[in-house]
N, C-alpha and C positions, 0 to 999 in steps of 0.2 A: 859090335861091328859098326863102323861109321857109315853114314849115308850122305848124299849131297845135301847141303844146307838149302832148304827150299820151304819157306812158309807158304801155306796154302794160299793161292791167288797172287803170290808174289813172283819175283824173279830169282834165278839162281844167284847166289852170292859168290863174290870173288875172294879167294884166300889171300893171305899176305904175300905169297910168292907169285901171284898172278894166275894161279890155277883155280879150279872150283873149290869153294870152301866146303868143309865137311861138318856135319853135325854128329855128335855122339853123346852118350850119357843121357842126362835129363832133357837136354835140348832136342835130341832125336825123339824121345818119348813124347814130348809136347807136340812136335811136328806130326807124329803119327796119330795122336789123339785128335788134333785139329783136322787133319786130312780125313780121318774116319767119320767125324761128326759132320763135316761139310760136304762130303761126297754123296751124291744121290744114289739111293738103292738101285741096283741094276746097271749103273754106269761102268762098274769095274767088271768087264765081261768074264774074267776068270774066276770071280767069286761074287755071284749075284746078290748074296745077302750082305755084302760089305757096304757100309755107309748108312748114316742116319738121315742125311738129306735135310738138315736143319733149316736150310733156305726155304723149303716149302712151307714153313710155319710163319714166315715173316708177314706181319699184318693180319694174321688169322686170329680172330677173337676166340677166346676159350680154349686155346691149344696147349695150355700149360701142362696138363696131364699127359698128353701125347708126347710132348717134348721130353718130359722127365722119363717116360717109359722107354722111348727109343734111345735116349742118351744112355740110360742104364744098361740096356741090352748090348749096345755097341761097345761100351767101356768094358763090360765083362768078356767080350769077344777079343779084345786087344791084348796080345801076349805081353806087351811091355807094361801093362797096368796090373799091379798086384791084386790078387783076389782076396788077400787078407792083409790088412783090414780092407773091407769092402769100400769101393769109392762112394763118397758122399755127394749127393746131388740135391741142390736146392733150386727150385723153380718158383719165381715170383712174377705174378701178373702185374704189369705196370701200365696203367691206363686201360683203355678198352681193347687194344690189340697188341700191346708190347709185352715182351717177356724178358726177364733177366735170369740167366742160367749161371749158376755157380757150381763148379765141380772141384772137389778135393779128392786127390788120389795119391797113392804111393807108387813110385816107380819100381817095377819089379826087378830091374837090373841094378839100380844104384841104391835103392832103399830111401831115396829122397822124397819127402812129401811135397806136393805141388798143388796149387790152387789156380784155377782159371775162371774168369768171369766173362761171359759172352752175352751181348744183347741179341735177341732173336726177334 
């Protein structure tokens, strides 16, 4: 099922016919993964455990382990991310308080492998 095309923190996209653009397939899964990782825990009042809140780790020294753990837990809770093979998460400390997060997962709906790299 398609959803409105809306990248976290962005604006709604306009489709070719002037209506709202839709996201489906792997694009929808990527939107859902980013939304889940960037939403603060407790902000989604209908599901308080939803969200990794990766923004809370920006500039925090030594947070690489916590970032990896919360990312793994949230990806395993996302229905559109395949549980087999398990998502691969690499967290690298860059400097004193920077973190580079690389996620490789398989879309449960399309079977397509996807990799995302996020600076935290």
